[in-house]
Every structure is written in C-alpha cells, then in structure tokens.
C-alpha positions as CSV (number, residue, x, y, z in Angstrom):
1,M,26.6,18.1,-7.6
2,E,28.3,21.5,-7.3
3,N,32.0,22.1,-6.9
4,L,32.7,21.0,-3.3
5,S,36.2,22.4,-3.1
6,E,34.8,25.8,-2.1
7,Y,33.4,24.5,1.2
8,T,35.2,24.2,4.5
9,P,35.4,20.9,6.3
10,T,32.8,22.0,8.8
11,E,30.4,23.0,6.0
12,L,31.0,19.7,4.3
13,L,30.3,17.8,7.5
14,K,27.1,19.8,8.0
15,M,26.1,18.9,4.4
16,I,26.9,15.2,5.1
17,N,24.8,15.3,8.3
18,D,21.9,17.0,6.5
19,I,21.9,14.5,3.7
20,K,22.1,11.6,6.2
21,K,19.2,12.9,8.1
22,K,17.2,13.3,4.9
23,H,18.1,9.8,3.8
24,D,17.0,8.3,7.1
25,T,13.7,10.3,7.0
26,L,13.0,9.1,3.5
27,K,13.9,5.5,4.3
28,Q,11.5,5.6,7.3
29,E,8.7,7.1,5.2
30,I,9.1,4.3,2.7
31,V,9.0,1.7,5.4
32,D,5.8,3.3,6.8
33,H,4.2,3.5,3.4
34,T,5.1,-0.2,2.8
35,F,3.3,-1.1,6.0
36,Q,0.3,0.9,5.0
37,V,0.2,-0.9,1.6
38,D,0.4,-4.2,3.4
39,E,-2.5,-3.3,5.6
40,L,-4.6,-2.1,2.6
41,E,-3.8,-5.3,0.8
42,K,-5.2,-7.3,3.7
43,I,-8.4,-5.2,3.7
44,I,-8.8,-5.6,-0.1
45,N,-8.3,-9.3,0.1
46,N,-10.9,-9.6,2.8
47,K,-13.3,-7.5,0.8
48,L,-12.6,-9.7,-2.3
49,N,-13.4,-12.8,-0.2
50,E,-16.7,-11.2,1.0
51,L,-17.5,-10.3,-2.6
52,A,-16.9,-13.9,-3.8
53,E,-19.0,-15.3,-1.0
54,A,-21.8,-12.8,-1.9
55,E,-21.6,-13.8,-5.5
56,K,-21.7,-17.5,-4.7
57,N,-24.8,-16.9,-2.5
58,Y,-26.5,-14.9,-5.2
59,V,-26.0,-17.6,-7.8
60,A,-27.3,-20.3,-5.4
61,L,-30.4,-18.2,-4.7
62,I,-31.0,-17.6,-8.4
63,E,-30.6,-21.3,-9.2
64,E,-33.0,-22.2,-6.4
65,M,-35.6,-19.7,-7.8
66,E,-35.1,-21.2,-11.3
67,K,-35.7,-24.7,-9.9
68,R,-39.0,-23.5,-8.5
69,N,-39.9,-21.8,-11.8
70,A,-40.3,-18.5,-10.0
71,I,-38.1,-16.8,-12.6
72,Q,-39.2,-17.0,-16.2
C-alpha cells in the first residue's frame, strides 16, 4: 500500500468506505456463486442418477436379449 500519511482524514475515510463497499460486493458475489454451484451440483447429481438408471436398464435389456439368443 502507498504512503497514507499524505492523505487527509476525509480522504482516508473515503478510501475506507470505498474498500468496505468493494469488500461487501465481493463477499456477496462469492455467496451468489456458491449458491449457483450448489444448484449446479444438484442438477449434475440428478443427471448422474438418470444416467445410472439408463445404464442399468440398458444392461438388463442386453441380458434379456442374450437369454433369447437374439444377439450372437
């Protein structure tokens, strides 16, 4: 950080307020992004469950076809 002794108390207060505002904005953005990640994680987990179910059904169908000797 630069030499702060050159600034007046009013300028320092303005800098403090600006930094506090930036801090609060960044903090809220992080919270918002964290929420978005949580929502994406739920979507991904649901898709993974659907994929696992589709794979299970696929295997069952192939096994049934093999039992009937339809697949050589």
